[in-house]
N, CA, C and O atoms as a GROMACS GRO file, in nm:
protein
  528
    1MET      N    1  -3.181   9.041 -12.110
    1MET     CA    2  -3.192   9.136 -12.026
    1MET      C    3  -3.117   9.263 -11.900
    1MET      O    4  -3.116   9.214 -11.787
    2ILE      N    5  -3.075   9.370 -11.903
    2ILE     CA    6  -3.027   9.348 -11.794
    2ILE      C    7  -3.134   9.569 -11.792
    2ILE      O    8  -3.132   9.676 -11.853
    3LYS      N    9  -3.196   9.506 -11.686
    3LYS     CA   10  -3.275   9.619 -11.610
    3LYS      C   11  -3.200   9.729 -11.445
    3LYS      O   12  -3.192   9.714 -11.323
    4CYS      N   13  -3.159   9.838 -11.556
    4CYS     CA   14  -3.139   9.920 -11.450
    4CYS      C   15  -3.278  10.051 -11.440
    4CYS      O   16  -3.383  10.068 -11.501
    5VAL      N   17  -3.210  10.122 -11.334
    5VAL     CA   18  -3.248  10.273 -11.237
    5VAL      C   19  -3.157  10.352 -11.308
    5VAL      O   20  -3.053  10.300 -11.348
    6CYS      N   21  -3.191  10.524 -11.342
    6CYS     CA   22  -3.103  10.654 -11.369
    6CYS      C   23  -3.200  10.710 -11.342
    6CYS      O   24  -3.320  10.687 -11.330
    7LEU      N   25  -3.104  10.820 -11.332
    7LEU     CA   26  -3.158  10.941 -11.254
    7LEU      C   27  -3.120  11.070 -11.368
    7LEU      O   28  -3.009  11.120 -11.386
    8VAL      N   29  -3.231  11.100 -11.427
    8VAL     CA   30  -3.182  11.198 -11.534
    8VAL      C   31  -3.229  11.326 -11.541
    8VAL      O   32  -3.348  11.356 -11.540
    9VAL      N   33  -3.082  11.449 -11.553
    9VAL     CA   34  -3.056  11.522 -11.481
    9VAL      C   35  -3.085  11.667 -11.619
    9VAL      O   36  -2.962  11.674 -11.620
   10TRP      N   37  -3.130  11.772 -11.721
   10TRP     CA   38  -3.078  11.794 -11.758
   10TRP      C   39  -3.109  11.954 -11.783
   10TRP      O   40  -3.232  11.953 -11.779
   11LYS      N   41  -3.080  12.058 -11.801
   11LYS     CA   42  -3.092  12.152 -11.879
   11LYS      C   43  -3.028  12.245 -12.029
   11LYS      O   44  -2.920  12.257 -12.087
   12ALA      N   45  -3.124  12.280 -12.039
   12ALA     CA   46  -3.161  12.301 -12.150
   12ALA      C   47  -3.108  12.210 -12.288
   12ALA      O   48  -3.179  12.110 -12.298
   13ASP      N   49  -3.019  12.214 -12.381
   13ASP     CA   50  -3.026  12.073 -12.436
   13ASP      C   51  -2.814  11.999 -12.354
   13ASP      O   52  -2.712  11.948 -12.401
   14LYS      N   53  -2.855  12.038 -12.241
   14LYS     CA   54  -2.745  11.899 -12.210
   14LYS      C   55  -2.770  11.857 -12.078
   14LYS      O   56  -2.832  11.903 -11.982
   15LEU      N   57  -2.707  11.763 -12.101
   15LEU     CA   58  -2.774  11.644 -11.982
   15LEU      C   59  -2.642  11.609 -11.858
   15LEU      O   60  -2.520  11.602 -11.873
   16LEU      N   61  -2.708  11.595 -11.763
   16LEU     CA   62  -2.508  11.547 -11.636
   16LEU      C   63  -2.526  11.399 -11.675
   16LEU      O   64  -2.622  11.335 -11.633
   17LEU      N   65  -2.403  11.325 -11.782
   17LEU     CA   66  -2.403  11.277 -11.780
   17LEU      C   67  -2.271  11.181 -11.686
   17LEU      O   68  -2.198  11.265 -11.632
   18VAL      N   69  -2.222  11.035 -11.653
   18VAL     CA   70  -2.125  10.993 -11.653
   18VAL      C   71  -2.039  10.894 -11.751
   18VAL      O   72  -2.090  10.824 -11.838
   19GLN      N   73  -1.905  10.902 -11.720
   19GLN     CA   74  -1.846  10.816 -11.733
   19GLN      C   75  -1.776  10.716 -11.670
   19GLN      O   76  -1.672  10.747 -11.612
   20SER      N   77  -1.836  10.539 -11.671
   20SER     CA   78  -1.755  10.448 -11.565
   20SER      C   79  -1.595  10.375 -11.650
   20SER      O   80  -1.563  10.359 -11.768
   21ARG      N   81  -1.541  10.354 -11.547
   21ARG     CA   82  -1.419  10.311 -11.589
   21ARG      C   83  -1.339  10.332 -11.745
   21ARG      O   84  -1.326  10.245 -11.831
   22ASN      N   85  -1.290  10.478 -11.751
   22ASN     CA   86  -1.284  10.523 -11.845
   22ASN      C   87  -1.319  10.426 -11.996
   22ASN      O   88  -1.248  10.375 -12.084
   23ARG      N   89  -1.469  10.433 -11.970
   23ARG     CA   90  -1.528  10.360 -12.077
   23ARG      C   91  -1.474  10.469 -12.206
   23ARG      O   92  -1.378  10.546 -12.211
   24GLN      N   93  -1.590  10.435 -12.314
   24GLN     CA   94  -1.581  10.532 -12.400
   24GLN      C   95  -1.756  10.651 -12.414
   24GLN      O   96  -1.783  10.771 -12.415
   25LYS      N   97  -1.815  10.544 -12.422
   25LYS     CA   98  -1.925  10.618 -12.354
   25LYS      C   99  -1.999  10.682 -12.246
   25LYS      O  100  -1.997  10.628 -12.135
   26TYR      N  101  -2.048  10.762 -12.258
   26TYR     CA  102  -2.165  10.851 -12.123
   26TYR      C  103  -2.321  10.756 -12.054
   26TYR      O  104  -2.425  10.714 -12.105
   27TYR      N  105  -2.292  10.755 -11.989
   27TYR     CA  106  -2.450  10.745 -11.969
   27TYR      C  107  -2.513  10.786 -11.845
   27TYR      O  108  -2.451  10.811 -11.742
   28PHE      N  109  -2.657  10.793 -11.861
   28PHE     CA  110  -2.703  10.861 -11.696
   28PHE      C  111  -2.640  10.789 -11.573
   28PHE      O  112  -2.595  10.675 -11.586
   29PRO      N  113  -2.636  10.868 -11.425
   29PRO     CA  114  -2.560  10.742 -11.343
   29PRO      C  115  -2.700  10.717 -11.316
   29PRO      O  116  -2.807  10.757 -11.360
   30GLY      N  117  -2.642  10.602 -11.192
   30GLY     CA  118  -2.744  10.500 -11.180
   30GLY      C  119  -2.694  10.381 -11.244
   30GLY      O  120  -2.597  10.378 -11.319
   31GLY      N  121  -2.792  10.246 -11.200
   31GLY     CA  122  -2.724  10.163 -11.222
   31GLY      C  123  -2.809  10.019 -11.176
   31GLY      O  124  -2.928  10.032 -11.148
   32LYS      N  125  -2.749   9.892 -11.170
   32LYS     CA  126  -2.850   9.828 -11.126
   32LYS      C  127  -2.903   9.783 -11.050
   32LYS      O  128  -2.841   9.795 -10.945
   33ILE      N  129  -3.009   9.722 -11.038
   33ILE     CA  130  -3.136   9.666 -10.914
   33ILE      C  131  -3.061   9.511 -10.846
   33ILE      O  132  -3.046   9.406 -10.908
   34ASP      N  133  -3.041   9.526 -10.770
   34ASP     CA  134  -2.984   9.435 -10.679
   34ASP      C  135  -3.107   9.316 -10.649
   34ASP      O  136  -3.205   9.376 -10.604
   35ALA      N  137  -3.132   9.170 -10.661
   35ALA     CA  138  -3.217   9.123 -10.595
   35ALA      C  139  -3.254   9.181 -10.478
   35ALA      O  140  -3.157   9.228 -10.418
   36GLY      N  141  -3.385   9.198 -10.411
   36GLY     CA  142  -3.496   9.254 -10.310
   36GLY      C  143  -3.505   9.425 -10.280
   36GLY      O  144  -3.562   9.483 -10.187
   37GLU      N  145  -3.420   9.485 -10.404
   37GLU     CA  146  -3.453   9.654 -10.412
   37GLU      C  147  -3.583   9.648 -10.514
   37GLU      O  148  -3.622   9.589 -10.615
   38SER      N  149  -3.619   9.742 -10.424
   38SER     CA  150  -3.718   9.874 -10.535
   38SER      C  151  -3.657   9.991 -10.625
   38SER      O  152  -3.592  10.083 -10.575
   39GLN      N  153  -3.686   9.978 -10.776
   39GLN     CA  154  -3.600  10.058 -10.815
   39GLN      C  155  -3.611  10.192 -10.742
   39GLN      O  156  -3.584  10.286 -10.816
   40LYS      N  157  -3.638  10.221 -10.634
   40LYS     CA  158  -3.653  10.398 -10.573
   40LYS      C  159  -3.506  10.371 -10.488
   40LYS      O  160  -3.421  10.460 -10.488
   41GLU      N  161  -3.475  10.203 -10.394
   41GLU     CA  162  -3.395  10.180 -10.358
   41GLU      C  163  -3.249  10.164 -10.382
   41GLU      O  164  -3.150  10.174 -10.309
   42ALA      N  165  -3.270  10.127 -10.538
   42ALA     CA  166  -3.144  10.122 -10.621
   42ALA      C  167  -3.087  10.212 -10.619
   42ALA      O  168  -2.974  10.225 -10.572
   43LEU      N  169  -3.186  10.334 -10.697
   43LEU     CA  170  -3.128  10.392 -10.733
   43LEU      C  171  -3.071  10.516 -10.640
   43LEU      O  172  -2.991  10.594 -10.692
   44VAL      N  173  -3.099  10.529 -10.550
   44VAL     CA  174  -3.083  10.590 -10.413
   44VAL      C  175  -2.957  10.556 -10.394
   44VAL      O  176  -2.870  10.630 -10.441
   45ARG      N  177  -2.925  10.454 -10.330
   45ARG     CA  178  -2.793  10.376 -10.356
   45ARG      C  179  -2.726  10.398 -10.444
   45ARG      O  180  -2.606  10.422 -10.423
   46GLU      N  181  -2.776  10.398 -10.571
   46GLU     CA  182  -2.636  10.404 -10.640
   46GLU      C  183  -2.556  10.531 -10.674
   46GLU      O  184  -2.436  10.544 -10.700
   47ILE      N  185  -2.712  10.673 -10.664
   47ILE     CA  186  -2.635  10.835 -10.631
   47ILE      C  187  -2.567  10.795 -10.575
   47ILE      O  188  -2.462  10.763 -10.631
   48ASP      N  189  -2.582  10.768 -10.423
   48ASP     CA  190  -2.517  10.833 -10.321
   48ASP      C  191  -2.338  10.706 -10.382
   48ASP      O  192  -2.237  10.755 -10.432
   49GLU      N  193  -2.353  10.590 -10.361
   49GLU     CA  194  -2.200  10.610 -10.456
   49GLU      C  195  -2.110  10.615 -10.525
   49GLU      O  196  -1.989  10.609 -10.502
   50GLU      N  197  -2.224  10.635 -10.701
   50GLU     CA  198  -2.192  10.736 -10.783
   50GLU      C  199  -2.125  10.885 -10.781
   50GLU      O  200  -2.017  10.927 -10.822
   51LEU      N  201  -2.219  10.937 -10.726
   51LEU     CA  202  -2.152  11.098 -10.721
   51LEU      C  203  -2.168  11.131 -10.561
   51LEU      O  204  -2.195  11.249 -10.541
   52GLY      N  205  -2.160  11.068 -10.468
   52GLY     CA  206  -2.163  11.113 -10.353
   52GLY      C  207  -2.344  11.204 -10.294
   52GLY      O  208  -2.340  11.282 -10.199
   53VAL      N  209  -2.454  11.182 -10.351
   53VAL     CA  210  -2.552  11.223 -10.334
   53VAL      C  211  -2.602  11.200 -10.238
   53VAL      O  212  -2.547  11.092 -10.213
   54HIS      N  213  -2.696  11.224 -10.124
   54HIS     CA  214  -2.787  11.171 -10.080
   54HIS      C  215  -2.942  11.185 -10.131
   54HIS      O  216  -3.007  11.290 -10.139
   55LEU      N  217  -2.983  11.053 -10.163
   55LEU     CA  218  -3.134  11.093 -10.181
   55LEU      C  219  -3.240  11.009 -10.117
   55LEU      O  220  -3.230  10.896 -10.069
   56LYS      N  221  -3.320  11.068 -10.123
   56LYS     CA  222  -3.478  11.015 -10.019
   56LYS      C  223  -3.550  10.962 -10.148
   56LYS      O  224  -3.548  11.024 -10.254
   57PRO      N  225  -3.614  10.840 -10.129
   57PRO     CA  226  -3.698  10.778 -10.228
   57PRO      C  227  -3.830  10.887 -10.259
   57PRO      O  228  -3.861  10.913 -10.375
   58GLU      N  229  -3.892  10.938 -10.158
   58GLU     CA  230  -3.963  11.022 -10.216
   58GLU      C  231  -3.899  11.159 -10.277
   58GLU      O  232  -3.987  11.230 -10.328
   59GLN      N  233  -3.801  11.200 -10.283
   59GLN     CA  234  -3.733  11.251 -10.396
   59GLN      C  235  -3.748  11.227 -10.574
   59GLN      O  236  -3.730  11.286 -10.681
   60LEU      N  237  -3.786  11.120 -10.528
   60LEU     CA  238  -3.768  11.006 -10.724
   60LEU      C  239  -3.882  11.027 -10.723
   60LEU      O  240  -3.940  11.044 -10.616
   61HIS      N  241  -3.945  11.032 -10.839
   61HIS     CA  242  -4.065  11.105 -10.952
   61HIS      C  243  -4.011  11.011 -11.093
   61HIS      O  244  -3.944  11.057 -11.185
   62TYR      N  245  -4.061  10.867 -11.082
   62TYR     CA  246  -4.064  10.846 -11.249
   62TYR      C  247  -4.062  10.921 -11.372
   62TYR      O  248  -4.122  11.027 -11.359
   63HIS      N  249  -4.029  10.908 -11.449
   63HIS     CA  250  -4.019  10.989 -11.557
   63HIS      C  251  -4.127  10.890 -11.666
   63HIS      O  252  -4.245  10.905 -11.697
   64SER      N  253  -4.019  10.783 -11.707
   64SER     CA  254  -4.025  10.730 -11.762
   64SER      C  255  -3.914  10.546 -11.797
   64SER      O  256  -3.816  10.519 -11.728
   65SER      N  257  -3.967  10.450 -11.917
   65SER     CA  258  -3.874  10.380 -11.934
   65SER      C  259  -3.825  10.336 -12.098
   65SER      O  260  -3.904  10.370 -12.186
   66VAL      N  261  -3.736  10.284 -12.129
   66VAL     CA  262  -3.762  10.246 -12.214
   66VAL      C  263  -3.606  10.099 -12.276
   66VAL      O  264  -3.524  10.064 -12.191
   67VAL      N  265  -3.602  10.067 -12.356
   67VAL     CA  266  -3.523   9.966 -12.380
   67VAL      C  267  -3.450   9.963 -12.512
   67VAL      O  268  -3.506   9.984 -12.619
   68GLY      N  269  -3.319   9.936 -12.497
   68GLY     CA  270  -3.216  10.015 -12.519
   68GLY      C  271  -3.121   9.896 -12.579
   68GLY      O  272  -3.128   9.781 -12.534
   69PRO      N  273  -3.008   9.944 -12.714
   69PRO     CA  274  -2.877   9.808 -12.656
   69PRO      C  275  -2.800   9.875 -12.550
   69PRO      O  276  -2.769   9.991 -12.522
   70ALA      N  277  -2.786   9.786 -12.515
   70ALA     CA  278  -2.675   9.794 -12.346
   70ALA      C  279  -2.516   9.817 -12.382
   70ALA      O  280  -2.464   9.749 -12.471
   71TYR      N  281  -2.442   9.913 -12.310
   71TYR     CA  282  -2.298   9.952 -12.302
   71TYR      C  283  -2.207   9.932 -12.174
   71TYR      O  284  -2.221   9.983 -12.063
   72PRO      N  285  -2.105   9.839 -12.223
   72PRO     CA  286  -2.046   9.831 -12.354
   72PRO      C  287  -2.091   9.655 -12.385
   72PRO      O  288  -2.052   9.603 -12.489
   73GLN      N  289  -2.156   9.592 -12.305
   73GLN     CA  290  -2.159   9.438 -12.346
   73GLN      C  291  -2.289   9.494 -12.474
   73GLN      O  292  -2.382   9.574 -12.470
   74LYS      N  293  -2.210   9.363 -12.624
   74LYS     CA  294  -2.240   9.361 -12.724
   74LYS      C  295  -2.380   9.259 -12.713
   74LYS      O  296  -2.403   9.182 -12.620
   75ASP      N  297  -2.444   9.277 -12.806
   75ASP     CA  298  -2.578   9.220 -12.836
   75ASP      C  299  -2.651   9.182 -12.702
   75ASP      O  300  -2.647   9.067 -12.657
   76MET      N  301  -2.714   9.276 -12.646
   76MET     CA  302  -2.834   9.329 -12.494
   76MET      C  303  -2.852   9.355 -12.552
   76MET      O  304  -2.803   9.369 -12.665
   77GLU      N  305  -2.973   9.385 -12.484
   77GLU     CA  306  -3.042   9.531 -12.482
   77GLU      C  307  -3.089   9.519 -12.281
   77GLU      O  308  -3.107   9.424 -12.205
   78THR      N  309  -3.093   9.665 -12.266
   78THR     CA  310  -3.108   9.709 -12.101
   78THR      C  311  -3.201   9.748 -12.102
   78THR      O  312  -3.261   9.722 -12.206
   79GLU      N  313  -3.274   9.826 -12.009
   79GLU     CA  314  -3.459   9.860 -11.950
   79GLU      C  315  -3.417   9.974 -11.854
   79GLU      O  316  -3.439   9.947 -11.736
   80LEU      N  317  -3.351  10.120 -11.881
   80LEU     CA  318  -3.379  10.227 -11.850
   80LEU      C  319  -3.494  10.318 -11.767
   80LEU      O  320  -3.538  10.424 -11.813
   81ASN      N  321  -3.534  10.263 -11.643
   81ASN     CA  322  -3.606  10.362 -11.529
   81ASN      C  323  -3.580  10.465 -11.516
   81ASN      O  324  -3.460  10.477 -11.493
   82CYS      N  325  -3.634  10.557 -11.519
   82CYS     CA  326  -3.556  10.694 -11.597
   82CYS      C  327  -3.642  10.739 -11.408
   82CYS      O  328  -3.724  10.682 -11.337
   83TYR      N  329  -3.585  10.832 -11.401
   83TYR     CA  330  -3.636  10.901 -11.220
   83TYR      C  331  -3.541  11.079 -11.300
   83TYR      O  332  -3.446  11.111 -11.371
   84THR      N  333  -3.688  11.158 -11.198
   84THR     CA  334  -3.571  11.290 -11.222
   84THR      C  335  -3.669  11.312 -11.047
   84THR      O  336  -3.779  11.283 -11.001
   85THR      N  337  -3.530  11.387 -10.998
   85THR     CA  338  -3.574  11.428 -10.844
   85THR      C  339  -3.596  11.604 -10.810
   85THR      O  340  -3.541  11.704 -10.856
   86SER      N  341  -3.689  11.587 -10.719
   86SER     CA  342  -3.689  11.728 -10.638
   86SER      C  343  -3.624  11.797 -10.543
   86SER      O  344  -3.653  11.890 -10.467
   87ALA      N  345  -3.486  11.699 -10.573
   87ALA     CA  346  -3.460  11.710 -10.451
   87ALA      C  347  -3.329  11.886 -10.489
   87ALA      O  348  -3.290  11.928 -10.597
   88ASP      N  349  -3.306  11.928 -10.375
   88ASP     CA  350  -3.224  12.010 -10.411
   88ASP      C  351  -3.093  11.943 -10.395
   88ASP      O  352  -3.048  11.868 -10.308
   89VAL      N  353  -3.040  11.999 -10.516
   89VAL     CA  354  -2.869  11.925 -10.542
   89VAL      C  355  -2.815  12.038 -10.589
   89VAL      O  356  -2.872  12.104 -10.677
   90ASP      N  357  -2.676  12.080 -10.525
   90ASP     CA  358  -2.605  12.191 -10.624
   90ASP      C  359  -2.498  12.110 -10.736
   90ASP      O  360  -2.376  12.095 -10.725
   91TRP      N  361  -2.602  12.057 -10.861
   91TRP     CA  362  -2.497  11.990 -10.949
   91TRP      C  363  -2.418  12.020 -10.985
   91TRP      O  364  -2.339  11.928 -11.008
   92GLU      N  365  -2.371  12.154 -11.018
   92GLU     CA  366  -2.237  12.216 -11.051
   92GLU      C  367  -2.125  12.215 -10.953
   92GLU      O  368  -2.019  12.276 -10.962
   93THR      N  369  -2.160  12.144 -10.867
   93THR     CA  370  -2.023  12.065 -10.768
   93THR      C  371  -1.979  11.940 -10.741
   93THR      O  372  -1.885  11.910 -10.667
   94LEU      N  373  -2.045  11.873 -10.800
   94LEU     CA  374  -2.041  11.708 -10.833
   94LEU      C  375  -1.915  11.685 -10.811
   94LEU      O  376  -1.842  11.774 -10.855
   95HIS      N  377  -1.847  11.574 -10.744
   95HIS     CA  378  -1.721  11.462 -10.802
   95HIS      C  379  -1.720  11.324 -10.802
   95HIS      O  380  -1.725  11.246 -10.707
   96PRO      N  381  -1.711  11.290 -11.006
   96PRO     CA  382  -1.726  11.164 -10.924
   96PRO      C  383  -1.652  11.083 -10.822
   96PRO      O  384  -1.537  11.097 -10.781
   97GLN      N  385  -1.753  10.986 -10.785
   97GLN     CA  386  -1.748  10.906 -10.737
   97GLN      C  387  -1.721  10.680 -10.729
   97GLN      O  388  -1.777  10.600 -10.804
   98SER      N  389  -1.664  10.660 -10.663
   98SER     CA  390  -1.663  10.491 -10.682
   98SER      C  391  -1.580  10.444 -10.794
   98SER      O  392  -1.464  10.485 -10.792
   99GLU      N  393  -1.621  10.351 -10.914
   99GLU     CA  394  -1.637  10.317 -11.020
   99GLU      C  395  -1.678  10.446 -11.149
   99GLU      O  396  -1.697  10.435 -11.271
  100ILE      N  397  -1.681  10.550 -11.069
  100ILE     CA  398  -1.742  10.679 -11.121
  100ILE      C  399  -1.568  10.743 -11.186
  100ILE      O  400  -1.472  10.746 -11.109
  101THR      N  401  -1.553  10.799 -11.367
  101THR     CA  402  -1.470  10.818 -11.350
  101THR      C  403  -1.448  10.943 -11.424
  101THR      O  404  -1.339  10.999 -11.431
  102ASP      N  405  -1.584  10.996 -11.493
  102ASP     CA  406  -1.522  11.166 -11.510
  102ASP      C  407  -1.771  11.170 -11.560
  102ASP      O  408  -1.840  11.111 -11.643
  103LEU      N  409  -1.799  11.273 -11.447
  103LEU     CA  410  -1.893  11.379 -11.499
  103LEU      C  411  -1.910  11.501 -11.621
  103LEU      O  412  -1.819  11.576 -11.655
  104GLU      N  413  -2.033  11.502 -11.672
  104GLU     CA  414  -1.962  11.565 -11.742
  104GLU      C  415  -2.179  11.633 -11.818
  104GLU      O  416  -2.279  11.566 -11.845
  105TRP      N  417  -2.153  11.784 -11.822
  105TRP     CA  418  -2.273  11.852 -11.882
  105TRP      C  419  -2.254  11.840 -12.010
  105TRP      O  420  -2.176  11.926 -12.051
  106MET      N  421  -2.314  11.732 -12.132
  106MET     CA  422  -2.322  11.687 -12.222
  106MET      C  423  -2.446  11.713 -12.316
  106MET      O  424  -2.561  11.679 -12.292
  107ALA      N  425  -2.385  11.803 -12.470
  107ALA     CA  426  -2.495  11.857 -12.542
  107ALA      C  427  -2.562  11.746 -12.621
  107ALA      O  428  -2.488  11.679 -12.693
  108VAL      N  429  -2.709  11.713 -12.617
  108VAL     CA  430  -2.778  11.604 -12.667
  108VAL      C  431  -2.717  11.562 -12.816
  108VAL      O  432  -2.724  11.451 -12.871
  109ASP      N  433  -2.653  11.688 -12.868
  109ASP     CA  434  -2.624  11.647 -13.064
  109ASP      C  435  -2.487  11.562 -12.984
  109ASP      O  436  -2.487  11.469 -13.065
  110ASP      N  437  -2.381  11.528 -12.893
  110ASP     CA  438  -2.258  11.469 -12.883
  110ASP      C  439  -2.305  11.325 -12.904
  110ASP      O  440  -2.280  11.248 -12.812
  111THR      N  441  -2.368  11.277 -13.010
  111THR     CA  442  -2.356  11.131 -13.021
  111THR      C  443  -2.267  10.971 -12.985
  111THR      O  444  -2.262  10.859 -12.933
  112GLU      N  445  -2.212  11.077 -13.060
  112GLU     CA  446  -2.037  11.015 -13.072
  112GLU      C  447  -1.979  10.928 -12.904
  112GLU      O  448  -1.922  10.829 -12.860
  113ARG      N  449  -2.059  11.081 -12.859
  113ARG     CA  450  -1.990  10.992 -12.706
  113ARG      C  451  -2.108  10.951 -12.604
  113ARG      O  452  -2.067  10.914 -12.494
  114ILE      N  453  -2.226  10.950 -12.619
  114ILE     CA  454  -2.299  10.908 -12.563
  114ILE      C  455  -2.342  10.788 -12.592
  114ILE      O  456  -2.329  10.729 -12.699
  115ALA      N  457  -2.425  10.729 -12.433
  115ALA     CA  458  -2.436  10.577 -12.477
  115ALA      C  459  -2.592  10.500 -12.615
  115ALA      O  460  -2.680  10.585 -12.625
  116PRO      N  461  -2.608  10.432 -12.661
  116PRO     CA  462  -2.642  10.380 -12.727
  116PRO      C  463  -2.848  10.433 -12.667
  116PRO      O  464  -2.938  10.509 -12.704
  117ALA      N  465  -2.826  10.348 -12.578
  117ALA     CA  466  -2.963  10.377 -12.408
  117ALA      C  467  -3.016  10.490 -12.422
  117ALA      O  468  -3.135  10.517 -12.434
  118VAL      N  469  -2.898  10.578 -12.421
  118VAL     CA  470  -2.906  10.735 -12.349
  118VAL      C  471  -2.961  10.773 -12.502
  118VAL      O  472  -3.078  10.808 -12.519
  119LEU      N  473  -2.893  10.766 -12.578
  119LEU     CA  474  -2.974  10.799 -12.724
  119LEU      C  475  -3.104  10.780 -12.750
  119LEU      O  476  -3.183  10.865 -12.790
  120LYS      N  477  -3.127  10.648 -12.724
  120LYS     CA  478  -3.359  10.583 -12.769
  120LYS      C  479  -3.359  10.590 -12.656
  120LYS      O  480  -3.380  10.477 -12.613
  121TRP      N  481  -3.338  10.710 -12.522
  121TRP     CA  482  -3.432  10.748 -12.464
  121TRP      C  483  -3.448  10.888 -12.469
  121TRP      O  484  -3.527  10.950 -12.397
  122LEU      N  485  -3.347  10.958 -12.582
  122LEU     CA  486  -3.347  11.089 -12.595
  122LEU      C  487  -3.482  11.104 -12.734
  122LEU      O  488  -3.564  11.195 -12.725
  123GLU      N  489  -3.488  11.003 -12.856
  123GLU     CA  490  -3.558  10.967 -12.919
  123GLU      C  491  -3.680  10.978 -12.841
  123GLU      O  492  -3.766  11.066 -12.851
  124HIS      N  493  -3.676  10.871 -12.757
  124HIS     CA  494  -3.806  10.874 -12.706
  124HIS      C  495  -3.932  11.044 -12.672
  124HIS      O  496  -4.040  11.101 -12.688
  125ILE      N  497  -3.780  11.040 -12.610
  125ILE     CA  498  -3.840  11.220 -12.556
  125ILE      C  499  -3.899  11.308 -12.681
  125ILE      O  500  -4.009  11.364 -12.689
  126ASP      N  501  -3.788  11.301 -12.780
  126ASP     CA  502  -3.814  11.381 -12.902
  126ASP      C  503  -3.985  11.338 -12.994
  126ASP      O  504  -4.058  11.408 -13.063
  127ALA      N  505  -3.995  11.150 -12.936
  127ALA     CA  506  -4.086  11.198 -12.991
  127ALA      C  507  -4.232  11.197 -12.946
  127ALA      O  508  -4.323  11.210 -13.027
  128ILE      N  509  -4.254  11.182 -12.805
  128ILE     CA  510  -4.391  11.224 -12.726
  128ILE      C  511  -4.414  11.383 -12.720
  128ILE      O  512  -4.519  11.436 -12.686
  129GLY      N  513  -4.329  11.431 -12.749
  129GLY     CA  514  -4.250  11.639 -12.819
  129GLY      C  515  -4.226  11.673 -12.656
  129GLY      O  516  -4.269  11.786 -12.631
  130GLU      N  517  -4.180  11.618 -12.560
  130GLU     CA  518  -4.139  11.660 -12.404
  130GLU      C  519  -4.035  11.777 -12.393
  130GLU      O  520  -3.935  11.706 -12.382
  131LYS      N  521  -4.004  11.858 -12.390
  131LYS     CA  522  -3.910  11.972 -12.385
  131LYS      C  523  -3.832  11.957 -12.296
  131LYS      O  524  -3.868  11.925 -12.183
  132ARG      N  525  -3.712  11.976 -12.329
  132ARG     CA  526  -3.620  11.930 -12.236
  132ARG      C  527  -3.523  12.067 -12.145
  132ARG      O  528  -3.439  12.038 -12.061
   0.00000   0.00000   0.00000
């Protein structure tokens, strides 16, 4: 299983999702946890690398975890440890960095372009009745 941390940013029925290396599917900003890193340390590093946003660990708030199909790996699962942030970020002016080739406010019903584990997270949110 691949263990990842990710940042969930949403408004109405749209999520801020990223595309890596021109892959077909989009997923939450974030990534794998390196050896010796806490989840928050990994997320701070990943968001800085991918979006150029400098967050502090105390600005990250655990939201939920879900296990779903990994993408683009086949026959693997990924554990998404999802966080939100209280940081004051102008999400509209961000530009992709590093291996990120695109970022987009994606409608949650755009299931063809959303990675499977993110779809699993959306199912979880709907199941617990959380408002987006």
